[in-house]
Structures are given as C-alpha cells and as structure tokens.
VOPAGU-2260 file (C-alpha; in pm, 1 decimal, decimal comma):
REM VOPAGU-2260
SITE   aa  ch    i         X         Y         Z
SITE  MET   A    0    2126,5    1892,1     704,6
SITE  ILE   A    1    1943,5    1520,9     814,7
SITE  SER   A    2    1714,0    1514,3    1085,7
SITE  ILE   A    3    1649,9    1134,6    1244,8
SITE  ILE   A    4    1290,7    1091,5    1378,8
SITE  VAL   A    5    1332,9     882,8    1678,5
SITE  PRO   A    6     967,1     804,8    1887,5
SITE  THR   A    7    1067,5     614,5    2201,4
SITE  TYR   A    8     784,2     438,4    2464,1
SITE  ASN   A    9    1027,5     345,1    2844,9
SITE  GLU   A   10    1350,8     296,5    2590,9
SITE  ARG   A   11    1572,8     434,8    2897,8
SITE  ASN   A   12    1818,1     159,5    2806,9
SITE  ASN   A   13    1883,0     250,2    2499,5
SITE  VAL   A   14    1811,1     609,2    2391,9
SITE  THR   A   15    2201,2     737,3    2527,7
SITE  LYS   A   16    2297,8     457,5    2302,2
SITE  VAL   A   17    2175,2     505,5    1998,4
SITE  ALA   A   18    2197,9     859,3    2022,7
SITE  LYS   A   19    2583,6     771,1    2060,7
SITE  ALA   A   20    2533,7     585,2    1750,6
SITE  ILE   A   21    2399,8     868,2    1521,7
SITE  LYS   A   22    2655,5    1072,2    1625,9
SITE  TRP   A   23    2935,2     808,3    1503,2
SITE  ALA   A   24    2741,6     749,7    1159,0
SITE  LEU   A   25    2728,7    1043,9    1057,1
SITE  ARG   A   26    2988,0    1229,4    1210,0
SITE  ASP   A   27    3066,9    1445,2     848,3
SITE  HIS   A   28    2718,4    1547,3     840,7
SITE  GLU   A   29    2486,0    1832,9     953,1
SITE  TYR   A   30    2202,6    1637,1    1143,3
SITE  GLU   A   31    1942,7    1684,1    1444,7
SITE  ILE   A   32    1757,1    1429,2    1634,8
SITE  ILE   A   33    1452,1    1467,0    1734,9
SITE  PHE   A   34    1347,7    1192,1    2013,4
SITE  VAL   A   35     868,9    1213,2    2077,0
SITE  ASP   A   36     854,4    1052,2    2347,6
SITE  ASP   A   37     548,6     864,3    2508,4
SITE  SER   A   38     729,8     706,6    2812,9
SITE  THR   A   39     628,8     620,4    3155,9
SITE  ASP   A   40     987,5     579,7    3279,1
SITE  GLU   A   41    1265,8     762,7    3304,6
SITE  THR   A   42    1320,1     824,6    2964,9
SITE  GLU   A   43    1198,2    1138,2    2967,2
SITE  GLU   A   44    1465,7    1292,8    3218,3
SITE  ILE   A   45    1726,4    1082,4    3021,9
SITE  LEU   A   46    1628,9    1245,5    2716,1
SITE  GLN   A   47    1637,0    1610,7    2885,8
SITE  GLN   A   48    1950,3    1540,1    2983,4
SITE  MET   A   49    2111,2    1479,9    2654,9
SITE  ALA   A   50    1908,1    1699,8    2501,6
SITE  GLN   A   51    2105,1    1998,3    2714,3
SITE  ALA   A   52    2424,3    1834,4    2676,6
SITE  ASN   A   53    2413,7    1874,5    2266,3
SITE  PRO   A   54    2219,9    2069,3    2044,9
SITE  ARG   A   55    2197,3    1840,1    1853,9
SITE  ILE   A   56    1916,7    1629,0    2036,3
SITE  ARG   A   57    1572,9    1779,0    2063,4
SITE  CYS   A   58    1315,8    1598,7    2257,8
SITE  GLU   A   59     959,1    1681,7    2287,0
SITE  HIS   A   60     794,8    1447,7    2588,5
SITE  ARG   A   61     373,6    1391,2    2518,2
SITE  ALA   A   62     209,3    1334,6    2886,5
SITE  ASN   A   63     -74,4    1114,6    2756,7
SITE  ASN   A   64      75,3     803,0    2467,8
SITE  ARG   A   65     -79,7     860,6    2129,0
SITE  GLY   A   66     112,6     589,0    1948,9
SITE  LEU   A   67     389,6     543,3    1738,8
SITE  GLY   A   68     206,8     711,5    1414,5
SITE  ALA   A   69     139,1    1018,4    1596,8
SITE  ALA   A   70     468,0    1028,9    1747,0
SITE  VAL   A   71     619,1     979,4    1396,8
SITE  LEU   A   72     382,1    1241,7    1231,0
SITE  ARG   A   73     531,0    1491,3    1558,6
SITE  GLY   A   74     873,4    1466,2    1432,4
SITE  PHE   A   75     802,5    1522,8    1148,9
SITE  GLU   A   76     598,4    1880,0    1176,9
SITE  LEU   A   77     918,0    1930,1    1460,8
SITE  ALA   A   78    1250,3    1875,2    1180,9
SITE  ARG   A   79    1445,0    2118,5    1033,1
SITE  GLY   A   80    1612,6    1918,9     751,9
SITE  ASP   A   81    1561,1    1881,7     363,3
SITE  VAL   A   82    1565,1    1457,8     390,8
SITE  VAL   A   83    1386,5    1285,3     699,8
SITE  ALA   A   84    1506,2     908,0     847,3
SITE  VAL   A   85    1279,1     774,6    1112,5
SITE  MET   A   86    1406,1     482,1    1271,3
SITE  ASP   A   87    1353,9     280,2    1625,3
SITE  ALA   A   88    1510,5     335,4    1966,2
SITE  ASP   A   89    1594,1     -39,0    2033,2
SITE  MET   A   90    1880,6     -46,8    1815,3
SITE  GLN   A   91    1737,8    -327,2    1567,4
SITE  HIS   A   92    1765,8      24,1    1304,5
SITE  PRO   A   93    2108,8     -14,9    1280,9
SITE  PRO   A   94    2280,4     389,0    1324,3
SITE  GLU   A   95    2516,6     252,8    1057,1
SITE  MET   A   96    2243,3     215,5     783,6
SITE  LEU   A   97    2216,6     638,5     813,5
SITE  LEU   A   98    2508,5     655,5     621,0
SITE  PRO   A   99    2450,8     472,6     308,9
SITE  MET   A  100    2097,3     557,2     299,4
SITE  PHE   A  101    2198,8     909,3     280,8
SITE  ALA   A  102    2370,8     823,3     -51,3
SITE  GLN   A  103    2145,2     697,2    -169,1
SITE  ILE   A  104    1943,7    1039,2    -121,8
SITE  GLN   A  105    2227,0    1232,0    -293,4
SITE  ALA   A  106    2236,3    1013,0    -618,4
SITE  GLY   A  107    1883,4    1113,2    -657,3
SITE  HIS   A  108    1625,3     880,3    -500,4
SITE  ASP   A  109    1291,8    1018,7    -357,7
SITE  VAL   A  110    1260,3     817,7     -65,7
SITE  VAL   A  111    1547,4     501,3      74,1
SITE  ILE   A  112    1460,4     198,7     208,2
SITE  PRO   A  113    1693,7     -40,9     407,2
SITE  SER   A  114    1531,0    -383,9     318,4
SITE  ARG   A  115    1538,1    -718,8     489,0
SITE  PHE   A  116    1479,4    -945,7     230,9
SITE  ILE   A  117    1710,4    -838,0     -77,5
SITE  PRO   A  118    2019,8   -1024,1    -107,3
SITE  GLY   A  119    2259,0    -915,8     142,7
SITE  GLY   A  120    1937,2    -866,0     407,1
SITE  SER   A  121    1825,1   -1056,3     734,0
SITE  ASP   A  122    1546,2   -1096,9     966,3
SITE  GLY   A  123    1713,7   -1267,9    1168,8
SITE  GLY   A  124    1678,7   -1073,4    1483,0
SITE  LEU   A  125    1332,2   -1095,7    1495,1
SITE  SER   A  126    1125,8   -1407,2    1643,4
SITE  LEU   A  127     945,5   -1716,3    1457,5
SITE  PRO   A  128     604,9   -1510,1    1553,6
SITE  ARG   A  129     723,1   -1169,7    1523,9
SITE  LYS   A  130     816,9   -1293,4    1168,4
SITE  VAL   A  131     474,6   -1496,7    1077,2
SITE  ILE   A  132     305,2   -1133,7    1133,9
SITE  SER   A  133     573,0    -934,5     956,2
SITE  GLY   A  134     488,2   -1147,8     666,9
SITE  ILE   A  135     134,7   -1164,9     685,6
SITE  ALA   A  136     136,9    -788,5     777,6
SITE  ARG   A  137     370,7    -734,0     442,0
SITE  THR   A  138     160,6    -924,3     198,0
SITE  MET   A  139    -126,9    -801,7     313,0
SITE  ALA   A  140     -15,6    -410,3     248,1
SITE  LYS   A  141     175,0    -551,6     -95,5
SITE  ALA   A  142    -165,9    -749,6    -188,2
SITE  ALA   A  143    -395,7    -385,1     -98,5
SITE  LEU   A  144    -189,1    -131,5    -255,2
SITE  LYS   A  145     -42,9    -120,9    -594,8
SITE  ARG   A  146     235,4     196,5    -540,9
SITE  VAL   A  147     371,3     -90,8    -245,3
SITE  ARG   A  148     437,8    -376,7    -438,0
SITE  LEU   A  149     745,0    -351,7    -567,5
SITE  SER   A  150     887,9    -314,2    -261,6
SITE  SER   A  151    1028,0    -595,9     -97,9
SITE  ASP   A  152    1022,5    -410,8     238,7
SITE  PRO   A  153     732,2    -263,4     227,6
SITE  THR   A  154     615,7    -227,8     610,3
SITE  SER   A  155     989,3    -143,5     758,0
SITE  GLY   A  156    1011,0      89,3    1016,9
SITE  TYR   A  157    1326,9     212,9     933,2
SITE  PHE   A  158    1343,7     497,5     624,2
SITE  MET   A  159    1453,0     792,5     481,0
SITE  PHE   A  160    1302,7    1055,0     212,0
SITE  ARG   A  161    1351,6    1385,9      83,8
SITE  ARG   A  162    1120,9    1602,4     305,8
SITE  ASP   A  163     891,8    1713,9      20,6
SITE  VAL   A  164     760,3    1363,9     -48,6
SITE  ILE   A  165     541,1    1456,0     203,0
SITE  GLU   A  166     446,7    1818,2     128,6
SITE  GLY   A  167      73,3    1919,3     114,5
SITE  ILE   A  168     -16,7    1566,9     231,4
SITE  SER   A  169    -248,7    1502,0     455,2
SITE  LEU   A  170    -102,4    1164,7     691,3
SITE  ARG   A  171    -298,7     986,0     892,1
SITE  PRO   A  172    -133,7     643,8    1013,3
SITE  ILE   A  173    -362,0     461,5    1199,6
SITE  GLY   A  174     -73,2     223,5    1446,7
SITE  TRP   A  175     268,1     156,1    1363,2
SITE  LYS   A  176     321,2     151,6     938,0
SITE  ILE   A  177     376,0     476,5     896,4
SITE  LEU   A  178     599,9     419,3     534,2
SITE  ILE   A  179     299,4     232,1     372,3
SITE  GLU   A  180     112,0     527,4     353,4
SITE  ILE   A  181     452,1     748,7     277,0
SITE  LEU   A  182     395,4     485,1     -50,3
SITE  ALA   A  183      90,4     490,7     -82,8
SITE  ARG   A  184      12,7     878,5     -79,6
SITE  GLY   A  185     357,5    1040,5    -125,6
SITE  HIS   A  186     517,9    1239,6    -402,7
SITE  TYR   A  187     824,6    1032,1    -537,8
SITE  ALA   A  188     969,8     924,7    -853,5
SITE  ARG   A  189    1294,3     664,1    -748,3
SITE  VAL   A  190    1286,2     479,4    -488,4
SITE  ALA   A  191    1597,9     292,8    -376,8
SITE  GLU   A  192    1622,5     -33,5    -123,9
SITE  ILE   A  193    1983,3    -144,4      33,1
SITE  PRO   A  194    2006,2    -449,2     234,7
SITE  TYR   A  195    2019,6    -451,5     614,0
SITE  ALA   A  196    2045,4    -715,5     865,5
SITE  PHE   A  197    1724,9    -659,1    1150,3
SITE  ALA   A  198    1965,3    -709,6    1487,9
SITE  PRO   A  199    1789,0    -898,4    1823,6
SITE  ARG   A  200    1636,2    -616,7    2118,8
SITE  ALA   A  201    1892,6    -597,4    2330,5
SITE  THR   A  202    1735,3    -432,2    2609,7
SITE  GLY   A  203    1360,7    -295,7    2686,5
SITE  GLN   A  204    1014,9    -537,1    2490,6
SITE  SER   A  205     850,4    -515,8    2215,5
SITE  LYS   A  206     553,7    -285,4    2182,6
SITE  MET   A  207     378,2    -514,2    1893,5
SITE  SER   A  208      26,5    -655,5    2040,4
SITE  LEU   A  209    -292,7    -742,7    1889,9
SITE  LYS   A  210    -387,8    -381,2    1954,3
SITE  GLU   A  211    -103,4    -285,2    1696,6
SITE  GLN   A  212    -176,8    -561,6    1385,2
SITE  TRP   A  213    -578,3    -415,7    1458,1
SITE  ASN   A  214    -473,8     -89,3    1409,4
SITE  PHE   A  215    -261,4    -188,9    1084,9
SITE  THR   A  216    -515,5    -345,3     893,0
SITE  ARG   A  217    -788,7     -33,2     970,7
SITE  HIS   A  218    -520,3     120,1     806,8
SITE  LEU   A  219    -462,7     -88,7     529,4
SITE  ALA   A  220    -849,2     -40,0     463,3
SITE  HIS   A  221    -853,7     355,3     525,0
SITE  LEU   A  222    -558,2     419,1     251,4
SITE  VAL   A  223    -698,5     127,8       4,3
SITE  ALA   A  224   -1054,3     313,8      49,3
SITE  GLU   A  225    -924,4     670,3     -15,2
SITE  SER   A  226    -726,4     569,9    -346,4
SITE  PRO   A  227    -926,2     538,7    -642,2
SITE  ASP   A  228    -674,0     314,2    -842,2
SITE  ASP   A  229    -674,0      47,5    -562,3
SITE  ARG   A  230   -1042,4     111,9    -443,2
SITE  ARG   A  231   -1171,6      11,6    -788,6
SITE  ILE   A  232   -1004,7    -360,5    -828,5
SITE  TYR   A  233   -1194,8    -460,6    -515,6
SITE  VAL   A  234   -1547,1    -272,1    -626,1
SITE  PHE   A  235   -1529,3    -432,3    -979,9
SITE  ALA   A  236   -1501,6    -768,0    -838,0
SITE  CYS   A  237   -1759,5    -715,1    -580,0
SITE  VAL   A  238   -1985,0    -546,5    -934,0
SITE  GLY   A  239   -1802,7    -860,8   -1078,4
SITE  ILE   A  240   -1980,5   -1111,3    -790,4
SITE  SER   A  241   -2340,9    -960,4    -910,4
SITE  GLY   A  242   -2269,3   -1025,6   -1239,0
SITE  VAL   A  243   -2146,0   -1395,3   -1196,4
SITE  LEU   A  244   -2497,3   -1446,0    -970,6
SITE  LEU   A  245   -2755,5   -1302,8   -1250,0
SITE  ASN   A  246   -2545,4   -1476,8   -1472,8
SITE  SER   A  247   -2540,9   -1830,1   -1300,1
SITE  LEU   A  248   -2918,3   -1778,1   -1211,2
SITE  VAL   A  249   -3040,0   -1659,4   -1526,3
SITE  TYR   A  250   -2842,3   -1966,5   -1705,5
SITE  ILE   A  251   -2981,4   -2192,0   -1475,3
SITE  LEU   A  252   -3303,0   -2058,1   -1541,0
SITE  LEU   A  253   -3310,5   -2103,0   -1862,2
SITE  VAL   A  254   -3085,6   -2471,5   -1906,0
SITE  THR   A  255   -3386,6   -2586,9   -1696,2
SITE  LEU   A  256   -3628,0   -2490,9   -1962,3
SITE  GLY   A  257   -3455,6   -2639,2   -2234,0
SITE  LEU   A  258   -3247,5   -2384,9   -2435,0
SITE  PRO   A  259   -2927,6   -2485,2   -2537,7
SITE  PRO   A  260   -2667,7   -2446,5   -2311,7
SITE  GLU   A  261   -2468,5   -2238,3   -2573,9
SITE  THR   A  262   -2761,6   -1993,4   -2581,5
SITE  SER   A  263   -2827,4   -1998,5   -2242,1
SITE  GLY   A  264   -2470,8   -1931,5   -2201,4
SITE  PHE   A  265   -2541,8   -1616,4   -2444,9
SITE  LEU   A  266   -2863,8   -1470,6   -2293,2
SITE  SER   A  267   -2761,4   -1503,4   -1897,2
SITE  ALA   A  268   -2377,0   -1336,5   -2007,7
SITE  LEU   A  269   -2624,7   -1027,4   -2224,0
SITE  ALA   A  270   -2808,0   -1009,3   -1871,4
SITE  ALA   A  271   -2463,8   -1011,9   -1704,3
SITE  MET   A  272   -2349,6    -706,9   -1910,1
SITE  ILE   A  273   -2649,0    -482,8   -1872,1
SITE  SER   A  274   -2671,0    -528,5   -1518,7
SITE  ASN   A  275   -2227,7    -483,8   -1464,9
SITE  PHE   A  276   -2221,5    -126,8   -1664,1
SITE  ALA   A  277   -2490,4      -4,8   -1524,7
SITE  LEU   A  278   -2308,8     -59,5   -1207,3
SITE  ASN   A  279   -1938,1      -3,3   -1337,4
SITE  ASP   A  280   -1996,9     344,7   -1462,9
SITE  GLY   A  281   -2245,7     474,7   -1167,9
SITE  VAL   A  282   -1958,6     324,3    -899,4
SITE  THR   A  283   -1648,2     187,8   -1013,0
SITE  TRP   A  284   -1521,2     416,5   -1298,4
SITE  ARG   A  285   -1785,5     658,4   -1163,4
SITE  GLU   A  286   -1462,3     957,5   -1205,3
SITE  SER   A  287   -1315,0     882,5   -1496,5
SITE  HIS   A  288   -1617,0     963,0   -1727,4
SITE  GLY   A  289   -1455,7    1300,0   -1871,5
SITE  ARG   A  290   -1609,9    1448,3   -2159,4
SITE  GLU   A  291   -1725,6    1143,3   -2302,7
SITE  ALA   A  292   -2092,4    1061,9   -2342,4
SITE  TRP   A  293   -2327,9     814,6   -2201,9
SITE  LEU   A  294   -2410,8     626,8   -2569,3
SITE  THR   A  295   -2047,6     684,7   -2638,7
SITE  ARG   A  296   -1892,9     496,3   -2276,6
SITE  ALA   A  297   -2175,2     197,6   -2318,9
SITE  CYS   A  298   -2125,9     127,3   -2706,1
SITE  LYS   A  299   -1752,5      43,7   -2642,3
SITE  TYR   A  300   -1837,9    -172,6   -2293,5
SITE  ALA   A  301   -2115,7    -392,2   -2530,8
SITE  LEU   A  302   -1836,6    -430,7   -2799,5
SITE  ALA   A  303   -1575,9    -531,7   -2538,3
SITE  SER   A  304   -1836,8    -740,4   -2339,1
SITE  GLY   A  305   -1940,0    -867,6   -2636,6
SITE  VAL   A  306   -1537,7   -1010,3   -2698,7
SITE  GLY   A  307   -1608,5   -1107,5   -2366,9
SITE  VAL   A  308   -1925,2   -1313,8   -2400,3
SITE  VAL   A  309   -1794,0   -1454,6   -2743,6
SITE  LEU   A  310   -1473,5   -1541,4   -2460,1
SITE  ASP   A  311   -1699,0   -1680,4   -2226,7
SITE  VAL   A  312   -1944,6   -1875,9   -2432,7
SITE  GLY   A  313   -1638,4   -2048,1   -2691,0
SITE  VAL   A  314   -1476,9   -2157,8   -2327,8
SITE  LEU   A  315   -1804,7   -2278,5   -2202,1
SITE  SER   A  316   -1886,2   -2493,0   -2550,7
SITE  ALA   A  317   -1525,0   -2594,6   -2516,1
SITE  LEU   A  318   -1537,9   -2784,1   -2194,9
SITE  VAL   A  319   -1831,2   -2896,4   -2275,0
SITE  ARG   A  320   -1876,0   -3060,4   -2604,4
SITE  VAL   A  321   -1460,4   -3167,6   -2596,6
SITE  LEU   A  322   -1422,9   -3273,5   -2233,7
SITE  ASP   A  323   -1765,8   -3339,8   -2134,9
SITE  ALA   A  324   -1715,0   -3078,6   -1827,3
SITE  ASN   A  325   -2005,2   -3056,0   -1597,9
SITE  LEU   A  326   -2241,8   -2737,8   -1722,8
SITE  ILE   A  327   -2219,9   -2505,2   -1439,3
SITE  LEU   A  328   -1810,1   -2584,5   -1351,1
SITE  ALA   A  329   -1825,6   -2501,3   -1743,9
SITE  ASN   A  330   -2007,2   -2190,6   -1727,8
SITE  LEU   A  331   -1838,9   -2063,8   -1418,2
SITE  VAL   A  332   -1487,1   -2083,8   -1620,1
SITE  GLY   A  333   -1575,0   -1933,9   -1897,8
SITE  ILE   A  334   -1752,4   -1647,1   -1597,4
SITE  GLY   A  335   -1398,9   -1621,4   -1504,2
SITE  ALA   A  336   -1231,5   -1590,1   -1872,2
SITE  ALA   A  337   -1443,3   -1291,2   -1971,5
SITE  THR   A  338   -1433,0   -1130,0   -1621,4
SITE  ALA   A  339   -1063,5   -1073,2   -1661,4
SITE  TRP   A  340   -1080,8    -944,3   -2025,2
SITE  ASN   A  341   -1370,3    -706,5   -1918,9
SITE  PHE   A  342   -1147,3    -546,7   -1658,0
SITE  ALA   A  343    -842,0    -548,4   -1871,2
SITE  ALA   A  344   -1043,1    -395,9   -2178,5
SITE  SER   A  345   -1246,7    -157,6   -1922,8
SITE  SER   A  346    -948,9     -22,2   -1750,9
SITE  LEU   A  347    -771,5      39,5   -2072,1
SITE  TRP   A  348   -1037,5     155,5   -2280,0
SITE  VAL   A  349   -1323,0     220,6   -2201,2
SITE  TRP   A  350   -1265,7     436,6   -1884,0
SITE  LYS   A  351    -891,8     504,6   -1956,1
SITE  LYS   A  352    -895,1     883,6   -1905,0
SITE  ARG   A  353    -768,0    1061,7   -2167,1
SITE  ALA   A  354    -485,2    1378,4   -2199,2
SITE  ARG   A  355    -659,1    1739,9   -2288,8
SITE  MET   A  356    -519,6    2035,7   -2448,6
SITE  VAL   A  357    -549,1    2323,7   -2218,1
SITE  SER   A  358    -374,3    2614,8   -2395,7
SITE  GLY   A  359    -156,6    2477,7   -2620,2
SITE  VAL   A  360     -22,0    2266,5   -2288,7
SITE  ARG   A  361     -81,8    1844,3   -2285,9
SITE  GLU   A  362    -218,7    1802,4   -1930,4
SITE  ILE   A  363    -241,0    1397,9   -1861,2
SITE  PRO   A  364    -470,2    1284,8   -1540,1
C-alpha cells in the first residue's frame, strides 16, 4: 500500500481537489491519504467530512501549528504503507506523477524524486523571487551535504520512498525541507529522478517566509554538524586556515630576518605541518584512529605533508624565479596547492578506516 502524506495549512479550496486527483491517479492501486492539518480556517471540517465518506482518507488536526516538518513526521508515524509519498495540498505537485513514481519504486529504487531540473522538467510554477530563493537553498544543500549533491532537486517537497529508508532514524527536521534529511541520513542504495512540471498555484497563498528560510539554514547546519563526513571538510578547512596563518607569519618573519625565500618557505611550512597534524589528529579525524598507533599516523602524515611541502616550495620557487611573482602571493599559491594535496592524502591514506576481520567476516566501516 502507498501512504500519501499531505500536510495542510488553510487549504480549504484545494483538499477536495487533491484527494480526487490522487484517487484517479492511483485507481488501480491500494493507497491511503493522510492529511495532517494545522489549519485555522474551515479545512479541518472539510477533511473530517472527506474522511467519513472515504475510508482511504485519514486526517489529524493539530490545535497548535507546529510547522511543516513536524506535520510530515506525524504523517510518517500514522502511515501504514510500505511505500510513503509526501506532497503539497496546493496542486502544484501534480498527483498524476504518483503512478510513475511508484513504477520506479517497483523497479527497485529506494527513493524517487520528481525533478524540475532534468530534461522534461520545469519550475515554471514559481515566481522569479521564489526561483531565486529555491535556487539558493538548493545550492546550499548540495554544497553542504555530500549525499545530496547528485540530486538535481534535493529541496523538493514532492518525493516517494520505501518505508525502510527511514527505519531506525530519528528525523529532526527544522522547517520545510524534509527530503534533504532523508537523503543525508536515510538507508538507501538507489535513487531515481523523473521529470515533472511544477504547476502554478491556483488558489490559496504560499507559506514561504523569511522564518522558513532561516529554519532551512538551521536545519542544514544541524545536518552538517551530525555528519562526520560532511563536517570533516569544514573542520579541515578551519585547521588549514590556522596553518596558513602560522605559515604566513613564520614566513614573513624569516624573510624579514634575511633568509632566502626557499628556506623561509620550508621552515614555515614545517611549522604549519606540525600544528596541522596535532589539530587534525585530535579533532578532524578523531574518530578514525582505529588501532593504528599515534606514531604511525604521525609518520604517515609527515611523509604525506613532506610531499606537500615540496609542492609548496616548488610552486613558490617557480612563481618567484620564473614569473617574478610577488613573494607573499607566490607563497599563498604554494600553500593552496599543498593544502589540496594534504586533504586528499589525509583522507585516503593517513586516517583512512580499514576493513577488519571478525570471526572470518570482513567488516567495512
């Protein structure tokens, strides 16, 4: 059975339409519609009448508006189907897409996302300001979260998934974008996107507000903070910035004292390397130590960073000697090249988790 979650807030003119459209789209399938209602208008009464007339419709009214995210979560709790869909009540999410979405679930996909941004899709139902806001939110989500990047429309409010995708996960969405949390934290292997045209709103008012945008930003920050893989690159960047500052200060001091640029670059890079290892080992990759000894990690980091130092000094020397570049600018470019190398080497070699054998079974973290 397919459970369709429809959160509502003052959608008295739309709930009957969306229920009829879903009935037509899924006429040959078992389904239920769950309306979770926070309305202050007559929507609650209309939903109660619909539920009494149709056993496939269920509704729950919440006296205090607790937001879209909480409404969808409550819908998940009430859902009885093995497949769950989420859609808006305003008819901007075409109910006829439910059938091709379900076809992709039957084909073996765990999550299906109707996308406005693949060939055949359209976001023509959005006004220009909404397109800008949506684009910024989408870019922020893809930049911040690794598991979200492959989706073309990760901030969509229209999606379908197998129920076991969220089994055992404590979802804590803040605001209006539930899908990014499912993509960031869910249990899934295959995701499908199918094109759809986002329809213009016929009646009612958009629920978009500055508060919801702030909630989305907070939600994104929470997801990054809770994901070691996503958090690591930002922590590494902060460590790298501290290393750049230390490197630059030592370099300027040594050059001022009269040492050659190459010698100053080497010693300043060495100082930054020692500082960066201590911070990365204690903070950035703290949970990735495994059984490997501290000295082993230090030696591997020294070797990897040694290559970074050579790269740093080589780039610096080439820019100064060949291109007659500014000393400070040349050093910063060298630092950038070394930083990119150091992160790759650190992730793939120095602090990489290894598979281990437990009772003859190879466990991969």
